[in-house]
N, CA, C and O atoms as a Tinker XYZ file with bonds, in Angstrom:
   476  protein
     1  N    145.060000  187.163000 -114.828000    73     2
     2  CA   146.458000  187.366000 -114.475000    64     1     3
     3  C    147.115000  186.044000 -114.107000    63     2     4     5
     4  O    146.508000  185.176000 -113.479000    81     3
     5  N    148.357000  185.918000 -114.511000    73     3     6
     6  CA   149.143000  184.735000 -114.185000    64     5     7
     7  C    150.455000  185.206000 -113.574000    63     6     8     9
     8  O    151.149000  186.052000 -114.138000    81     7
     9  N    150.779000  184.656000 -112.433000    73     7    10
    10  CA   152.072000  184.945000 -111.817000    64     9    11
    11  C    152.951000  183.710000 -111.959000    63    10    12    13
    12  O    152.511000  182.581000 -111.742000    81    11
    13  N    154.212000  183.955000 -112.329000    73    11    14
    14  CA   155.139000  182.874000 -112.586000    64    13    15
    15  C    156.412000  183.066000 -111.782000    63    14    16    17
    16  O    156.908000  184.183000 -111.637000    81    15
    17  N    156.936000  181.960000 -111.259000    73    15    18
    18  CA   158.170000  182.034000 -110.482000    64    17    19
    19  C    159.045000  180.844000 -110.832000    63    18    20    21
    20  O    158.665000  179.692000 -110.622000    81    19
    21  N    160.236000  181.140000 -111.373000    73    19    22
    22  CA   161.175000  180.084000 -111.757000    64    21    23
    23  C    162.090000  179.721000 -110.604000    63    22    24    25
    24  O    162.343000  180.528000 -109.710000    81    23
    25  N    162.575000  178.505000 -110.642000    73    23    26
    26  CA   163.571000  178.048000 -109.678000    64    25    27
    27  C    164.375000  176.929000 -110.302000    63    26    28    29
    28  O    163.986000  176.374000 -111.329000    81    27
    29  N    165.493000  176.598000 -109.683000    73    27    30
    30  CA   166.278000  175.455000 -110.129000    64    29    31
    31  C    167.538000  175.780000 -110.901000    63    30    32    33
    32  O    168.293000  174.875000 -111.257000    81    31
    33  N    167.778000  177.044000 -111.165000    73    31    34
    34  CA   168.999000  177.388000 -111.879000    64    33    35
    35  C    170.227000  177.177000 -111.015000    63    34    36    37
    36  O    170.128000  176.908000 -109.818000    81    35
    37  N    171.397000  177.307000 -111.648000    73    35    38
    38  CA   172.629000  177.151000 -110.908000    64    37    39
    39  C    173.813000  176.966000 -111.817000    63    38    40    41
    40  O    173.742000  177.205000 -113.022000    81    39
    41  N    174.904000  176.535000 -111.219000    73    39    42
    42  CA   176.153000  176.289000 -111.932000    64    41    43
    43  C    176.359000  174.789000 -112.088000    63    42    44    45
    44  O    176.241000  174.033000 -111.124000    81    43
    45  N    176.666000  174.365000 -113.312000    73    43    46
    46  CA   176.859000  172.948000 -113.575000    64    45    47
    47  C    177.971000  172.798000 -114.610000    63    46    48    49
    48  O    178.178000  173.684000 -115.439000    81    47
    49  N    178.673000  171.691000 -114.560000    73    47    50
    50  CA   179.711000  171.431000 -115.545000    64    49    51
    51  C    179.096000  170.948000 -116.854000    63    50    52    53
    52  O    177.991000  170.407000 -116.874000    81    51
    53  N    179.815000  171.150000 -117.922000    73    51    54
    54  CA   179.362000  170.659000 -119.221000    64    53    55
    55  C    179.101000  169.153000 -119.150000    63    54    56    57
    56  O    179.876000  168.397000 -118.564000    81    55
    57  N    178.001000  168.745000 -119.757000    73    55    58
    58  CA   177.597000  167.348000 -119.700000    64    57    59
    59  C    176.652000  167.036000 -118.559000    63    58    60    61
    60  O    176.073000  165.951000 -118.506000    81    59
    61  N    176.494000  167.976000 -117.648000    73    59    62
    62  CA   175.643000  167.764000 -116.493000    64    61    63
    63  C    174.184000  168.057000 -116.772000    63    62    64    65
    64  O    173.789000  168.322000 -117.907000    81    63
    65  N    173.390000  168.002000 -115.712000    73    63    66
    66  CA   171.944000  168.166000 -115.830000    64    65    67
    67  C    171.430000  169.160000 -114.800000    63    66    68    69
    68  O    172.020000  169.337000 -113.734000    81    67
    69  N    170.331000  169.798000 -115.136000    73    67    70
    70  CA   169.598000  170.661000 -114.216000    64    69    71
    71  C    168.123000  170.528000 -114.534000    63    70    72    73
    72  O    167.742000  170.214000 -115.662000    81    71
    73  N    167.301000  170.770000 -113.533000    73    71    74
    74  CA   165.864000  170.804000 -113.759000    64    73    75
    75  C    165.315000  172.125000 -113.270000    63    74    76    77
    76  O    165.436000  172.467000 -112.093000    81    75
    77  N    164.719000  172.857000 -114.172000    73    75    78
    78  CA   164.076000  174.117000 -113.834000    64    77    79
    79  C    162.589000  173.888000 -113.576000    63    78    80    81
    80  O    161.960000  173.024000 -114.185000    81    79
    81  N    162.053000  174.676000 -112.666000    73    79    82
    82  CA   160.634000  174.607000 -112.362000    64    81    83
    83  C    160.019000  175.995000 -112.471000    63    82    84    85
    84  O    160.652000  176.995000 -112.133000    81    83
    85  N    158.804000  176.043000 -112.937000    73    83    86
    86  CA   158.054000  177.297000 -113.039000    64    85    87
    87  C    156.728000  177.099000 -112.329000    63    86    88    89
    88  O    155.846000  176.399000 -112.827000    81    87
    89  N    156.592000  177.709000 -111.179000    73    87    90
    90  CA   155.356000  177.617000 -110.413000    64    89    91
    91  C    154.408000  178.726000 -110.849000    63    90    92    93
    92  O    154.784000  179.897000 -110.895000    81    91
    93  N    153.185000  178.348000 -111.164000    73    91    94
    94  CA   152.200000  179.312000 -111.649000    64    93    95
    95  C    151.092000  179.528000 -110.624000    63    94    96    97
    96  O    150.738000  178.623000 -109.869000    81    95
    97  N    150.559000  180.730000 -110.614000    73    95    98
    98  CA   149.384000  181.034000 -109.809000    64    97    99
    99  C    148.486000  181.962000 -110.609000    63    98   100   101
   100  O    148.953000  182.706000 -111.471000    81    99
   101  N    147.206000  181.912000 -110.318000    73    99   102
   102  CA   146.249000  182.724000 -111.033000    64   101   103
   103  C    145.516000  181.961000 -112.130000    63   102   104   105
   104  O    144.347000  182.238000 -112.399000    81   103
   105  N    146.175000  181.021000 -112.753000    73   103   106
   106  CA   145.578000  180.135000 -113.746000    64   105   107
   107  C    146.242000  178.778000 -113.609000    63   106   108   109
   108  O    147.371000  178.678000 -113.129000    81   107
   109  N    145.548000  177.739000 -114.027000    73   107   110
   110  CA   146.189000  176.423000 -114.023000    64   109   111
   111  C    147.052000  176.282000 -115.273000    63   110   112   113
   112  O    146.702000  176.782000 -116.342000    81   111
   113  N    148.175000  175.599000 -115.125000    73   111   114
   114  CA   149.092000  175.470000 -116.260000    64   113   115
   115  C    148.484000  174.654000 -117.391000    63   114   116   117
   116  O    148.948000  174.729000 -118.529000    81   115
   117  N    147.461000  173.885000 -117.093000    73   115   118
   118  CA   146.814000  173.098000 -118.141000    64   117   119
   119  C    145.842000  173.929000 -118.967000    63   118   120   121
   120  O    145.328000  173.445000 -119.975000    81   119
   121  N    145.579000  175.164000 -118.566000    73   119   122
   122  CA   144.619000  176.007000 -119.271000    64   121   123
   123  C    145.277000  177.103000 -120.103000    63   122   124   125
   124  O    144.590000  177.910000 -120.728000    81   123
   125  N    146.591000  177.130000 -120.111000    73   123   126
   126  CA   147.329000  178.136000 -120.875000    64   125   127
   127  C    148.499000  177.468000 -121.577000    63   126   128   129
   128  O    148.887000  176.349000 -121.241000    81   127
   129  N    149.058000  178.174000 -122.559000    73   127   130
   130  CA   150.302000  177.737000 -123.180000    64   129   131
   131  C    151.460000  178.197000 -122.299000    63   130   132   133
   132  O    151.510000  179.352000 -121.878000    81   131
   133  N    152.373000  177.299000 -122.030000    73   131   134
   134  CA   153.530000  177.634000 -121.204000    64   133   135
   135  C    154.803000  177.473000 -122.025000    63   134   136   137
   136  O    154.932000  176.524000 -122.799000    81   135
   137  N    155.730000  178.390000 -121.858000    73   135   138
   138  CA   156.962000  178.311000 -122.616000    64   137   139
   139  C    158.176000  178.633000 -121.770000    63   138   140   141
   140  O    158.083000  179.284000 -120.730000    81   139
   141  N    159.306000  178.164000 -122.240000    73   139   142
   142  CA   160.606000  178.526000 -121.663000    64   141   143
   143  C    161.403000  179.273000 -122.722000    63   142   144   145
   144  O    161.448000  178.878000 -123.887000    81   143
   145  N    162.017000  180.342000 -122.297000    73   143   146
   146  CA   162.870000  181.148000 -123.154000    64   145   147
   147  C    164.196000  181.355000 -122.421000    63   146   148   149
   148  O    164.292000  181.111000 -121.218000    81   147
   149  N    165.202000  181.799000 -123.145000    73   147   150
   150  CA   166.467000  182.097000 -122.494000    64   149   151
   151  C    167.142000  183.286000 -123.174000    63   150   152   153
   152  O    166.919000  183.572000 -124.351000    81   151
   153  N    167.964000  183.959000 -122.397000    73   151   154
   154  CA   168.694000  185.101000 -122.923000    64   153   155
   155  C    170.116000  185.058000 -122.401000    63   154   156   157
   156  O    170.362000  185.141000 -121.197000    81   155
   157  N    171.043000  184.927000 -123.330000    73   155   158
   158  CA   172.457000  184.929000 -122.991000    64   157   159
   159  C    172.981000  186.358000 -123.042000    63   158   160   161
   160  O    172.384000  187.206000 -123.707000    81   159
   161  N    174.073000  186.639000 -122.360000    73   159   162
   162  CA   174.622000  188.003000 -122.365000    64   161   163
   163  C    174.917000  188.482000 -123.781000    63   162   164   165
   164  O    175.581000  187.792000 -124.554000    81   163
   165  N    174.420000  189.664000 -124.110000    73   163   166
   166  CA   174.670000  190.248000 -125.413000    64   165   167
   167  C    173.835000  189.680000 -126.536000    63   166   168   169
   168  O    174.016000  190.050000 -127.696000    81   167
   169  N    172.922000  188.785000 -126.205000    73   167   170
   170  CA   172.089000  188.170000 -127.238000    64   169   171
   171  C    170.623000  188.434000 -126.966000    63   170   172   173
   172  O    170.234000  188.785000 -125.852000    81   171
   173  N    169.816000  188.259000 -128.001000    73   171   174
   174  CA   168.386000  188.426000 -127.836000    64   173   175
   175  C    167.785000  187.189000 -127.157000    63   174   176   177
   176  O    168.345000  186.093000 -127.192000    81   175
   177  N    166.637000  187.412000 -126.546000    73   175   178
   178  CA   165.943000  186.296000 -125.926000    64   177   179
   179  C    165.481000  185.325000 -127.007000    63   178   180   181
   180  O    165.006000  185.742000 -128.064000    81   179
   181  N    165.622000  184.037000 -126.738000    73   179   182
   182  CA   165.247000  183.036000 -127.723000    64   181   183
   183  C    164.334000  181.973000 -127.118000    63   182   184   185
   184  O    164.381000  181.692000 -125.920000    81   183
   185  N    163.519000  181.402000 -127.965000    73   183   186
   186  CA   162.599000  180.343000 -127.579000    64   185   187
   187  C    163.375000  179.069000 -127.284000    63   186   188   189
   188  O    164.341000  178.745000 -127.975000    81   187
   189  N    162.946000  178.348000 -126.253000    73   187   190
   190  CA   163.565000  177.069000 -125.902000    64   189   191
   191  C    162.576000  175.928000 -126.085000    63   190   192   193
   192  O    162.865000  174.960000 -126.789000    81   191
   193  N    161.406000  176.037000 -125.453000    73   191   194
   194  CA   160.431000  174.950000 -125.509000    64   193   195
   195  C    159.080000  175.468000 -125.072000    63   194   196   197
   196  O    158.982000  176.464000 -124.355000    81   195
   197  N    158.031000  174.777000 -125.516000    73   195   198
   198  CA   156.680000  175.146000 -125.091000    64   197   199
   199  C    155.840000  173.899000 -124.946000    63   198   200   201
   200  O    156.111000  172.854000 -125.537000    81   199
   201  N    154.801000  174.052000 -124.130000    73   199   202
   202  CA   153.839000  172.963000 -123.936000    64   201   203
   203  C    152.464000  173.583000 -123.953000    63   202   204   205
   204  O    152.188000  174.544000 -123.235000    81   203
   205  N    151.599000  173.020000 -124.787000    73   203   206
   206  CA   150.264000  173.568000 -124.954000    64   205   207
   207  C    149.352000  172.973000 -123.922000    63   206   208   209
   208  O    149.468000  171.801000 -123.565000    81   207
   209  N    148.434000  173.800000 -123.442000    73   207   210
   210  CA   147.598000  173.435000 -122.322000    64   209   211
   211  C    146.736000  172.205000 -122.458000    63   210   212   213
   212  O    147.127000  171.120000 -122.027000    81   211
   213  N    145.557000  172.360000 -123.055000    73   211   214
   214  CA   144.550000  171.304000 -122.994000    64   213   215
   215  C    144.993000  170.047000 -123.729000    63   214   216   217
   216  O    144.808000  168.935000 -123.236000    81   215
   217  N    145.565000  170.222000 -124.883000    73   215   218
   218  CA   146.096000  169.090000 -125.647000    64   217   219
   219  C    147.600000  169.151000 -125.520000    63   218   220   221
   220  O    148.223000  170.104000 -125.988000    81   219
   221  N    148.184000  168.166000 -124.903000    73   219   222
   222  CA   149.607000  168.235000 -124.610000    64   221   223
   223  C    150.409000  168.134000 -125.898000    63   222   224   225
   224  O    150.602000  167.051000 -126.449000    81   223
   225  N    150.860000  169.264000 -126.351000    73   223   226
   226  CA   151.683000  169.356000 -127.546000    64   225   227
   227  C    152.942000  170.112000 -127.174000    63   226   228   229
   228  O    152.867000  171.209000 -126.620000    81   227
   229  N    154.085000  169.546000 -127.469000    73   227   230
   230  CA   155.342000  170.186000 -127.105000    64   229   231
   231  C    156.131000  170.564000 -128.344000    63   230   232   233
   232  O    156.075000  169.888000 -129.371000    81   231
   233  N    156.868000  171.660000 -128.224000    73   231   234
   234  CA   157.726000  172.148000 -129.300000    64   233   235
   235  C    159.070000  172.501000 -128.687000    63   234   236   237
   236  O    159.138000  173.037000 -127.581000    81   235
   237  N    160.135000  172.198000 -129.410000    73   235   238
   238  CA   161.479000  172.499000 -128.940000    64   237   239
   239  C    162.262000  173.269000 -129.997000    63   238   240   241
   240  O    162.065000  173.085000 -131.198000    81   239
   241  N    163.140000  174.121000 -129.530000    73   239   242
   242  CA   164.107000  174.728000 -130.435000    64   241   243
   243  C    165.077000  173.635000 -130.898000    63   242   244   245
   244  O    165.370000  172.696000 -130.157000    81   243
   245  N    165.561000  173.769000 -132.112000    73   243   246
   246  CA   166.471000  172.756000 -132.654000    64   245   247
   247  C    167.710000  172.579000 -131.777000    63   246   248   249
   248  O    168.252000  171.479000 -131.667000    81   247
   249  N    168.144000  173.653000 -131.168000    73   247   250
   250  CA   169.379000  173.614000 -130.383000    64   249   251
   251  C    169.263000  172.779000 -129.110000    63   250   252   253
   252  O    170.280000  172.417000 -128.518000    81   251
   253  N    168.038000  172.469000 -128.680000    73   251   254
   254  CA   167.871000  171.711000 -127.431000    64   253   255
   255  C    167.170000  170.379000 -127.639000    63   254   256   257
   256  O    167.029000  169.605000 -126.693000    81   255
   257  N    166.730000  170.100000 -128.851000    73   255   258
   258  CA   166.034000  168.827000 -129.119000    64   257   259
   259  C    166.902000  167.646000 -128.717000    63   258   260   261
   260  O    168.096000  167.597000 -129.013000    81   259
   261  N    166.279000  166.706000 -128.042000    73   259   262
   262  CA   166.994000  165.508000 -127.610000    64   261   263
   263  C    167.736000  165.677000 -126.300000    63   262   264   265
   264  O    168.202000  164.697000 -125.718000    81   263
   265  N    167.850000  166.915000 -125.828000    73   263   266
   266  CA   168.559000  167.163000 -124.565000    64   265   267
   267  C    167.635000  167.735000 -123.489000    63   266   268   269
   268  O    167.809000  167.444000 -122.306000    81   267
   269  N    166.670000  168.535000 -123.885000    73   267   270
   270  CA   165.742000  169.165000 -122.940000    64   269   271
   271  C    164.373000  168.515000 -123.062000    63   270   272   273
   272  O    163.966000  168.086000 -124.142000    81   271
   273  N    163.669000  168.449000 -121.935000    73   271   274
   274  CA   162.312000  167.927000 -121.924000    64   273   275
   275  C    161.432000  168.851000 -121.103000    63   274   276   277
   276  O    161.728000  169.138000 -119.943000    81   275
   277  N    160.340000  169.317000 -121.715000    73   275   278
   278  CA   159.372000  170.145000 -121.010000    64   277   279
   279  C    158.198000  169.267000 -120.594000    63   278   280   281
   280  O    157.770000  168.390000 -121.344000    81   279
   281  N    157.686000  169.510000 -119.399000    73   279   282
   282  CA   156.562000  168.713000 -118.909000    64   281   283
   283  C    155.758000  169.535000 -117.918000    63   282   284   285
   284  O    156.184000  170.606000 -117.484000    81   283
   285  N    154.595000  169.020000 -117.568000    73   283   286
   286  CA   153.734000  169.689000 -116.597000    64   285   287
   287  C    153.507000  168.789000 -115.401000    63   286   288   289
   288  O    153.428000  167.567000 -115.534000    81   287
   289  N    153.403000  169.397000 -114.237000    73   287   290
   290  CA   152.954000  168.717000 -113.022000    64   289   291
   291  C    151.681000  169.437000 -112.603000    63   290   292   293
   292  O    151.723000  170.444000 -111.896000    81   291
   293  N    150.549000  168.903000 -113.051000    73   291   294
   294  CA   149.277000  169.583000 -112.796000    64   293   295
   295  C    148.973000  169.682000 -111.305000    63   294   296   297
   296  O    148.401000  170.674000 -110.855000    81   295
   297  N    149.344000  168.680000 -110.548000    73   295   298
   298  CA   149.062000  168.688000 -109.109000    64   297   299
   299  C    149.758000  169.849000 -108.411000    63   298   300   301
   300  O    149.235000  170.407000 -107.446000    81   299
   301  N    150.942000  170.209000 -108.905000    73   299   302
   302  CA   151.696000  171.312000 -108.308000    64   301   303
   303  C    151.549000  172.600000 -109.111000    63   302   304   305
   304  O    152.145000  173.622000 -108.771000    81   303
   305  N    150.751000  172.546000 -110.182000    73   303   306
   306  CA   150.577000  173.705000 -111.066000    64   305   307
   307  C    151.932000  174.271000 -111.490000    63   306   308   309
   308  O    152.194000  175.468000 -111.377000    81   307
   309  N    152.764000  173.388000 -111.971000    73   307   310
   310  CA   154.156000  173.713000 -112.287000    64   309   311
   311  C    154.534000  173.161000 -113.646000    63   310   312   313
   312  O    154.078000  172.088000 -114.042000    81   311
   313  N    155.366000  173.898000 -114.355000    73   311   314
   314  CA   155.952000  173.425000 -115.599000    64   313   315
   315  C    157.444000  173.207000 -115.360000    63   314   316   317
   316  O    158.119000  174.041000 -114.755000    81   315
   317  N    157.938000  172.091000 -115.837000    73   315   318
   318  CA   159.326000  171.713000 -115.611000    64   317   319
   319  C    160.114000  171.740000 -116.918000    63   318   320   321
   320  O    159.564000  171.526000 -117.998000    81   319
   321  N    161.399000  172.004000 -116.798000    73   319   322
   322  CA   162.301000  171.887000 -117.933000    64   321   323
   323  C    163.498000  171.070000 -117.476000    63   322   324   325
   324  O    164.368000  171.568000 -116.761000    81   323
   325  N    163.535000  169.815000 -117.893000    73   323   326
   326  CA   164.658000  168.942000 -117.576000    64   325   327
   327  C    165.720000  169.151000 -118.645000    63   326   328   329
   328  O    165.462000  168.987000 -119.837000    81   327
   329  N    166.915000  169.514000 -118.201000    73   327   330
   330  CA   167.999000  169.804000 -119.133000    64   329   331
   331  C    169.137000  168.818000 -118.903000    63   330   332   333
   332  O    169.649000  168.701000 -117.789000    81   331
   333  N    169.533000  168.109000 -119.958000    73   331   334
   334  CA   170.599000  167.127000 -119.873000    64   333   335
   335  C    171.673000  167.456000 -120.898000    63   334   336   337
   336  O    171.456000  168.247000 -121.816000    81   335
   337  N    172.826000  166.841000 -120.725000    73   335   338
   338  CA   173.948000  167.056000 -121.654000    64   337   339
   339  C    174.175000  168.538000 -121.895000    63   338   340   341
   340  O    174.306000  168.981000 -123.036000    81   339
   341  N    174.219000  169.284000 -120.828000    73   339   342
   342  CA   174.337000  170.733000 -120.948000    64   341   343
   343  C    175.669000  171.147000 -121.555000    63   342   344   345
   344  O    176.703000  170.515000 -121.339000    81   343
   345  N    175.610000  172.223000 -122.314000    73   343   346
   346  CA   176.785000  172.751000 -123.005000    64   345   347
   347  C    177.032000  174.186000 -122.527000    63   346   348   349
   348  O    176.107000  174.849000 -122.057000    81   347
   349  N    178.259000  174.663000 -122.643000    73   347   350
   350  CA   178.517000  176.061000 -122.249000    64   349   351
   351  C    177.605000  177.055000 -122.974000    63   350   352   353
   352  O    177.249000  178.091000 -122.412000    81   351
   353  N    177.236000  176.751000 -124.192000    73   351   354
   354  CA   176.359000  177.661000 -124.937000    64   353   355
   355  C    174.920000  177.665000 -124.422000    63   354   356   357
   356  O    174.105000  178.463000 -124.885000    81   355
   357  N    174.597000  176.791000 -123.475000    73   355   358
   358  CA   173.288000  176.831000 -122.829000    64   357   359
   359  C    173.246000  177.864000 -121.699000    63   358   360   361
   360  O    172.187000  178.128000 -121.129000    81   359
   361  N    174.393000  178.437000 -121.387000    73   359   362
   362  CA   174.452000  179.446000 -120.331000    64   361   363
   363  C    173.579000  180.645000 -120.685000    63   362   364   365
   364  O    173.737000  181.248000 -121.746000    81   363
   365  N    172.661000  180.982000 -119.790000    73   363   366
   366  CA   171.718000  182.076000 -120.039000    64   365   367
   367  C    170.833000  182.252000 -118.814000    63   366   368   369
   368  O    170.848000  181.441000 -117.888000    81   367
   369  N    170.068000  183.325000 -118.837000    73   367   370
   370  CA   168.952000  183.463000 -117.894000    64   369   371
   371  C    167.743000  182.812000 -118.553000    63   370   372   373
   372  O    167.383000  183.140000 -119.684000    81   371
   373  N    167.133000  181.904000 -117.841000    73   371   374
   374  CA   165.987000  181.170000 -118.372000    64   373   375
   375  C    164.703000  181.748000 -117.783000    63   374   376   377
   376  O    164.576000  181.928000 -116.572000    81   375
   377  N    163.758000  182.031000 -118.674000    73   375   378
   378  CA   162.490000  182.630000 -118.289000    64   377   379
   379  C    161.331000  181.695000 -118.612000    63   378   380   381
   380  O    161.309000  181.029000 -119.647000    81   379
   381  N    160.394000  181.668000 -117.716000    73   379   382
   382  CA   159.133000  180.975000 -117.935000    64   381   383
   383  C    158.112000  181.999000 -118.410000    63   382   384   385
   384  O    158.123000  183.144000 -117.958000    81   383
   385  N    157.233000  181.596000 -119.316000    73   383   386
   386  CA   156.230000  182.513000 -119.839000    64   385   387
   387  C    154.917000  181.780000 -120.073000    63   386   388   389
   388  O    154.883000  180.558000 -120.216000    81   387
   389  N    153.841000  182.552000 -120.109000    73   387   390
   390  CA   152.517000  181.975000 -120.331000    64   389   391
   391  C    151.696000  182.873000 -121.256000    63   390   392   393
   392  O    151.888000  184.088000 -121.301000    81   391
   393  N    150.803000  182.263000 -121.969000    73   391   394
   394  CA   149.870000  183.027000 -122.788000    64   393   395
   395  C    148.555000  182.252000 -122.848000    63   394   396   397
   396  O    148.523000  181.025000 -122.745000    81   395
   397  N    147.482000  183.004000 -123.016000    73   395   398
   398  CA   146.198000  182.349000 -123.187000    64   397   399
   399  C    146.097000  181.823000 -124.608000    63   398   400   401
   400  O    146.884000  182.206000 -125.473000    81   399
   401  N    145.136000  180.954000 -124.849000    73   399   402
   402  CA   144.989000  180.363000 -126.182000    64   401   403
   403  C    144.650000  181.421000 -127.224000    63   402   404   405
   404  O    144.933000  181.238000 -128.408000    81   403
   405  N    144.045000  182.526000 -126.791000    73   403   406
   406  CA   143.614000  183.561000 -127.740000    64   405   407
   407  C    144.742000  184.528000 -128.073000    63   406   408   409
   408  O    144.601000  185.355000 -128.974000    81   407
   409  N    145.837000  184.436000 -127.372000    73   407   410
   410  CA   146.919000  185.400000 -127.569000    64   409   411
   411  C    148.012000  184.804000 -128.449000    63   410   412   413
   412  O    148.345000  183.624000 -128.335000    81   411
   413  N    148.557000  185.625000 -129.315000    73   411   414
   414  CA   149.671000  185.170000 -130.143000    64   413   415
   415  C    151.005000  185.399000 -129.453000    63   414   416   417
   416  O    152.017000  184.812000 -129.835000    81   415
   417  N    151.005000  186.247000 -128.441000    73   415   418
   418  CA   152.238000  186.565000 -127.731000    64   417   419
   419  C    152.184000  186.065000 -126.295000    63   418   420   421
   420  O    151.119000  185.989000 -125.684000    81   419
   421  N    153.347000  185.730000 -125.775000    73   419   422
   422  CA   153.439000  185.398000 -124.358000    64   421   423
   423  C    153.351000  186.713000 -123.583000    63   422   424   425
   424  O    154.145000  187.628000 -123.803000    81   423
   425  N    152.390000  186.793000 -122.685000    73   423   426
   426  CA   152.122000  188.048000 -121.993000    64   425   427
   427  C    152.495000  188.027000 -120.531000    63   426   428   429
   428  O    152.560000  189.078000 -119.893000    81   427
   429  N    152.742000  186.853000 -119.990000    73   427   430
   430  CA   153.104000  186.741000 -118.580000    64   429   431
   431  C    154.498000  186.117000 -118.489000    63   430   432   433
   432  O    154.792000  185.110000 -119.133000    81   431
   433  N    155.343000  186.743000 -117.673000    73   431   434
   434  CA   156.734000  186.317000 -117.575000    64   433   435
   435  C    157.183000  186.220000 -116.126000    63   434   436   437
   436  O    156.759000  186.991000 -115.265000    81   435
   437  N    158.053000  185.248000 -115.887000    73   435   438
   438  CA   158.681000  185.165000 -114.589000    64   437   439
   439  C    159.903000  186.060000 -114.522000    63   438   440   441
   440  O    160.227000  186.760000 -115.481000    81   439
   441  N    160.577000  186.031000 -113.386000    73   439   442
   442  CA   161.715000  186.920000 -113.176000    64   441   443
   443  C    163.016000  186.347000 -113.733000    63   442   444   445
   444  O    164.009000  187.064000 -113.853000    81   443
   445  N    163.015000  185.071000 -114.069000    73   443   446
   446  CA   164.184000  184.436000 -114.639000    64   445   447
   447  C    165.054000  183.740000 -113.607000    63   446   448   449
   448  O    165.072000  184.104000 -112.431000    81   447
   449  N    165.773000  182.733000 -114.077000    73   447   450
   450  CA   166.725000  182.019000 -113.227000    64   449   451
   451  C    168.001000  181.764000 -114.036000    63   450   452   453
   452  O    167.942000  181.375000 -115.203000    81   451
   453  N    169.137000  181.986000 -113.405000    73   451   454
   454  CA   170.416000  181.892000 -114.097000    64   453   455
   455  C    170.875000  180.446000 -114.198000    63   454   456   457
   456  O    170.870000  179.707000 -113.213000    81   455
   457  N    171.272000  180.056000 -115.406000    73   455   458
   458  CA   171.911000  178.757000 -115.634000    64   457   459
   459  C    173.294000  179.028000 -116.202000    63   458   460   461
   460  O    173.433000  179.703000 -117.222000    81   459
   461  N    174.308000  178.503000 -115.544000    73   459   462
   462  CA   175.684000  178.674000 -116.001000    64   461   463
   463  C    176.316000  177.304000 -116.176000    63   462   464   465
   464  O    176.355000  176.499000 -115.245000    81   463
   465  N    176.813000  177.049000 -117.385000    73   463   466
   466  CA   177.446000  175.776000 -117.693000    64   465   467
   467  C    178.926000  176.028000 -117.929000    63   466   468   469
   468  O    179.300000  176.759000 -118.846000    81   467
   469  N    179.753000  175.432000 -117.113000    73   467   470
   470  CA   181.206000  175.628000 -117.232000    64   469   471
   471  C    181.814000  174.544000 -118.109000    63   470   472   473
   472  O    181.353000  173.403000 -118.134000    81   471
   473  N    182.857000  174.932000 -118.823000    73   471   474
   474  CA   183.506000  173.971000 -119.728000    64   473   475
   475  C    184.608000  173.197000 -119.019000    63   474   476
   476  O    185.258000  172.348000 -119.629000    81   475
């Protein structure tokens, strides 16, 4: 079992920055795949970024490449999402998720944190 808790959301103006954090318990973040997803009102949840456990491999959605950075803080067992040059279309609830290497689906989810970008 993996428990996840997001923090760091809030209201920011377009062009601003926010850093989201996902604190994990039950497993170390270096032993599982960790991902960030988001869901805007009226839209389906979409992939944002992921970081693979043992071999640090990162993947980003095209819409956030060059603006968002996913990273791990192993000492704090936390995954971070640094978001820069935020746009109103980045407004969504952001979710942290985890999956074991043997799973094709993310099976553990946090409760989400709201990010609102004003124009």
